[in-house]
N, C-alpha and C positions, 0 to 999 in steps of 0.2 A: 371637645368638639372633636378628635381624634377617635374618641372610644365612639359616639354618634356615627363619624362617617364609617367607622370597622362596621358597626350592629346594621347599619342599613347596606350597607354592600354586601356582606354576608349572606342579608334577609334575605335578598335578589338571586345569589348564587343560588339557595336552598329552593327558591321556589320555580328558580330557570331549572333546575335538575328535576324538582317534582314534572313542569311543565313538559321535559324532553324525554321521560320514561313516560310518561300518560301517552305523548302523541304519538313514542316507537308502539307502544301496547295498542292503542288505536289503528293505524297504519297496518300492522301484522294481521288485526282483526277484520278487516276487511270495511278499515274506513280511510279506504283511499279514492282514489276517482274511477276506478276498475271495480271498482267491489270486489277486490281477489283476495281473500286469506294468502294473504303471504305465506304464515309461518306453515300452516298447514297444506300448502301446495300437492307435493308428495304424498298427504296420509292420505291413500287410499285401498279398499278392501283387498285383497285380503289380508294384510300381511299389516297394514297401517304404516308405520315407519321405520319397524324392522322388517325390510321385503329382501327377498333371494339375493343372497350376494355368492360368486361364486360357485351357483350350484349345478351349475355339469361340474365344477373339477373335485366337488366332495361327493359325486355319484350320486346326484339327488335324495341327499340327506338333508331334509329343510330346514328340521329343528339344528344341525352342525352348520350349517350358511347363516342362519340369522346370530347362533354366534359370533361366527367367523367377523361377521358384518359388524356387529356393537364391536366388538375387541378392535376392529380395524380404525371405526370411527374414535373410538378411547384413544387409540395409538394419539390422533392428529390431535385431540383433546388437551391430552395428557401437555403437547409439547405447546400449545398456542398459550394456556393458565401459566406454565411455568414461564414462558415469556414474559408475559405482565410482571410477574413479584420483580 
C-alpha cells in the first residue's frame, strides 16, 4: 500500500510541476487578461534587452555601455543563483 501511495503522490507532484511551468510560460507570452507579453515588455528597438546603460558616463560609447549593462546584470544574477544552492 505504501508503494502505491508513494507512486500516486509523486505522479501528482510531477503533473503539478509540469502544469506550473506551462502556466508560467503561457502567462509570460501573453496568455493573461491584459494580453501583455510580460517577459518581453522591455524588448524595444533598437537595442532590445541590451539597452544603453550609463551612456552619458562612458562618453556616448554605445558598445561599451551595452557591455557594462550586461555585466551589471550578471553581478546580480550570480548573487541570486549562488543563493539558491
